[in-house]
C-alpha positions in Angstrom: 67.1 -128.1 -44.8 67.6 -128.2 -48.5 63.9 -128.8 -49.4 62.7 -126.3 -46.8 65.1 -123.7 -48.4 63.6 -124.4 -51.8 60.1 -124.0 -50.5 60.9 -120.7 -48.8 62.7 -119.5 -51.9 59.7 -120.3 -54.1 57.2 -118.6 -51.7 59.4 -115.5 -51.7 59.7 -115.5 -55.5 55.9 -115.9 -56.0 55.4 -113.2 -53.4 57.6 -110.8 -55.3 55.6 -111.4 -58.5 52.2 -111.0 -56.7 52.9 -108.0 -54.6 54.5 -105.9 -57.3 51.8 -106.8 -59.8 54.2 -106.4 -62.6 54.8 -102.7 -61.9 58.5 -101.7 -62.0 60.0 -99.1 -59.8 60.0 -98.5 -56.0 58.5 -95.0 -56.4 55.5 -96.4 -58.3 54.4 -98.8 -55.6 52.0 -98.3 -52.8 53.0 -98.7 -49.2 51.4 -102.1 -49.1 53.3 -103.2 -52.2 56.6 -102.0 -50.7 56.0 -103.9 -47.5 55.0 -107.1 -49.4 58.0 -106.8 -51.6 60.4 -106.3 -48.7 59.0 -109.4 -46.9 59.1 -111.5 -50.1 62.7 -110.5 -50.8 63.6 -111.4 -47.2 62.0 -114.8 -47.7 63.8 -115.3 -51.0 67.2 -114.7 -49.4 66.3 -116.8 -46.4 65.5 -119.6 -48.8 69.0 -119.2 -50.3 70.6 -119.3 -46.9 68.6 -122.4 -45.9 69.6 -124.2 -49.0 73.3 -123.5 -48.3 72.9 -124.7 -44.8 71.7 -128.0 -46.2 74.9 -128.4 -48.2 77.2 -128.1 -45.3 75.5 -130.7 -43.2 
């Protein structure tokens, strides 16, 4: 699970960078950017959880 967690974390981090396009501030983003950022943040935190599950096993 550790490597799957790292992969999901990296996908989430890249998604954060791509969907926000370097623009800061929730109020400055389009609806599409907000949805993409929310999904990417979820993947990022899911990757952290998966990496921690790998440590306990």
